[in-house]
Structure formats: C-alpha cells, structure tokens
C-alpha angles and dihedrals in degrees: 000000000000123000088250093058092043093052091049090052096046091050090056102036102041100067125192090232090058094237121137119258137192141202143159134245138176127240139200124212128240109196119202130179092270106000133064117205123198111210120199105222108168135017122217111195118207121267123223111304095010095104138024124213113204106148085294119043132233134185130211127244088240090063092049093047092048092051094041089057091049089050093048093052092047094047092243139124127242129246130195115205130188137167138239099196093183094048131096128198129359109352130217123215120268119217094259092045092052094047092050096049095042089048091060098036098087092045093051092046092052095048101039100026088229133097121264111255117212124198132182123199117206123210091256090057094256114148127211126183148187141176127228122218097147137355094308130062124242108215120221124228099236148350115227126200116191137191128107085338133034117232121184127192108202131210097227092197093060098030109027123191116256117180132164101218094189095055097035100039095114092047092048089053089061097063110359139256101287095045090047091051089051096047095048090056093059117112104223128189123201111202109201115022100200123118096318100033094049092057091047091051093054096046092049088051092049090050089061102256105161101209127032128173122207121199126189137127099207137089130226114269132184090255089062096060097084090059110028104075108205096031115116135209086250090057089054094044090053092041087231114199109257090230090061091049091049091049093052094050092044092054091051092049099043121114096181118118088230118022131185126186117188120203120214108185090184140088123266086220093071123077095250091048093049089049091051091051092053089063090072134084095221140358137219111212108210099158131120098208127093098222101056088042088054093051092051091046089057098049091047088071104021095048100023094238105140116227122206107205130193137171143160135209123199122202127201136188121242086258089064094248118129117266097182147290135240126200127190133194133178144148118242104216139127107286094036129075117265124245093265093051091050092051094245092115128042118204089211091057091047090056091047091049092050092051094045093241093113090080094046108096093191092054093048092047091052089049090053095247136123119258115248112248095191091201099106106139146071128184095246093058100033090076089062091058094047089047092053091049092049089050087056090050094054091046091049097049105025102033099212107212088004091277108115123202121344126225121274113314127206126194120198111203101200093058096025090232124157111202135188097221093212091224115169135190110282119234111271093006102179093204097056091040088063097063113153097001093125114183091011090071120129105233130161110226133169134220121267114262116261089239107040117223090237090069092057097079132121112001115256091249088069101080133192088285089066092048090051091050089050090052094049095046093049096047094046088052091049128127 
C-alpha cells in the first residue's frame, strides 16, 4: 500500500480510546512470474450502523455486501482490516478474528471472484496479512508500505532473518540490527548489468542482501572491458552473458549466510521479463534505452515497486576534447515525480524505441532529431552513477534523518554542481494517475525475439572442453 493509504487506515484503526476498530478496502492484483501481490487502492470507512465498537469491533453483513458490490464493479478484490492496539509485531489471528474473516470469505469470493484479504494492524503500526480461499488462512510473506521510503513488515516464520554479524558488523553499525535484518531480506532486481549495474550488484551483495536478480540480454564484448570492472578478456572471448558475469561477481562479493542470485537473460520489455520484474521488492534501472526505462517507470507506480534510476551523458567538442558530463539519479515512487515528468524519459523516444526507428540514423535525420550513439559511459564516471543510485537506496530503505528519497538530482561535472532539479508531477500525468492499479497498468511491451538472446552463448567451436575449463577456473577462483 502507499503511505497515503497506510496513514488513512492508521488514523481510523488506532483509536485514542485504545479500542479495536475495523474497516474495509479494495485491492488490485499484481501478478508476477512466481509471486502475487495484493495492492490496497482505496479505503471505504464504515457508515453509520455498519460497524460496532465494543472493546472488540464487528461489522455488519450490509457493509460487506455494499463493498463487495463496489469491488465487483471496479474489478477489484475486498480486504477486511482490523486493529490490535495492544499488540506489537506480526499478529496471529484470535478465535473471534478467524471466525469473522472465514465467515465472510466465501461470500466475498462469490461476489468479487477474488479471495478475501485480511490485515491486522498492531499498536506499533506493524501490519500482518493473509488470504482466504477456504476455511484456513494462507499467510503472506510480507506487507510493504511505499512512499518516499519503503517499509516492510516481515512474516518471520516464512522469511526468517539470517545475518552474519561477523562479516556485516560495520554495515549493521550504520543503521542497527532490526533495520539491517529488514534490508537484507529484500528481493532486489538490477536491470542492465553493464558498467553501472555491475557495480550496484556487487555492493548490494557485500551489504548482505540475500537475493538479487540480474536482468540483461547482452554478452560481454571487448569494447566493454574499459567500463565493466570485473569482466575479463576471457569473458569477452567467450561472449559470456552479462548476467552470468554479474552472478559470478555477486557470489564472490556476498556476505550473506545464504545467498541467491537469479539470472534473467531476457528483456523487461517482454511479457515474461515484466512478470519476472514483478517478483521483486525494488528495482535498480541501469539501462540506456527509453523503452525498458518506460516499462519500469510504469510499474513503479502501478505495482508499487520502487525503481531507482540513473544515467549519464558525456559531451565532447568537435576536436574530440571533453566538454562536460551530466549524471542524473532519482527514485520513481509515489510522492515523487515519475521519470517522464522529470525529463529523464521522452514519450517520443519510447515510441521510436518500440518501433525500432531509434537506431535508424536516416529516420532520425529525416525527423529532425539526433541519432542515438549509445556509448555514454566510461569507467571513471560510471562509479558516480552507481554511487548516486546507492545513495537513493540507503535513503529509501534506511531513511537517514527520517527524510526518505529526495526529488530528482542532477550533477554537472564541469562546474561540480549538484542540483535538485525541482521537477514536479505534470498535469494529467498518466503514469502517476495509475498508482496501485496493478495488472490494469498501461505498458508498452514487445514480442520475444525468435532466437532468444540466451541461446547466443559460447560459439560452437568452443566445445565441452572449454566449458569444463571455465568451470574449473571459476571454482578455483571462488570465495
């Protein structure tokens, strides 16, 4: 849920007289490849006579039927929420709570076609949640609240905390044991593991994050070696998939007791790539193309998956000497302007990228534009972009000073000036108007290539002997 929805619910459910209270809300569904997320989108507080507060709190069947009808007409599911003012942490269900929710589950399922979602709010503002498809609840793994900061309440039974204090002691000292336990359980996806993404992946692994996804369709080439720190000439000779390189370096950098890196050699612009992205709690956008950036911009608001974006542009004189460079970083999240509103993303370029015309110099010239060079980065400056994105990450999950992420930032190298761009949400922005719509999002995707990138790996001339040598070299160089 967004911060705005959470604040509205807390204002109603956490009463000054310390009695329990109850209300209903609707939810949309965000369907990933392996995970389903239920997104609270609108709260409907009870009208007079629709609920009774008597130490505990009860609702009437009339209230449930009214809201089930609204949910059905809007294509939404129904959630029932109640409070435990004296509780702290993840809450279990009391006998009366279980009886009430299970009693309405079948009715809600029949009317809306979706399972009833139950949530409990403890007095310390910790949420717990479960779904009902039969007489027993199915507990969820976490409840996420998103705005200028990301707060996650974890179900410790399903997602226990595992921290290596000896390896992570310095990191823990930066933000404390509980915050570290929360951060390391996040599932984080890095889209684009070139010069910037590769650095981000390794630093997240060193921080102790237990599961990182890496997504890229490309292979390592010789022209990448002056930017991708950690890639070798052997990687370029074998045209090793970038996701394989990222996975290898992440495993070496990891300090987690148990570490998992998931490779996605696919584009986020395809339906399978988009579904894979929706399995994660947050995303780093390290791409240099408009279309994937547009897809990620959409799900940041529609699916409440925050996206930390970064990029750099380098200018040269006609003589070849350097004129300057500008790097930008921002987090796309409710409460902050989207990538289009900040000027980081152009709808016209998105359309050209989707059609394939963005790489056609003759088309661009006829249209009066400037051809895309797609060679924007050097190793000495890539670290500045990854650093800026990691600053945003820390602000999002640790909230130093209680402030959360700022608006879009721009650094101008020639004058060494860091600017808050002052970008604001544009009137009628379609992306930010689609907050919490989930699967009803409006996203431009493309078909998968007839020959998937994952099949273009080691040349056929490199036999099983080469693969065996690769295996031996990598495992003898292991952690």
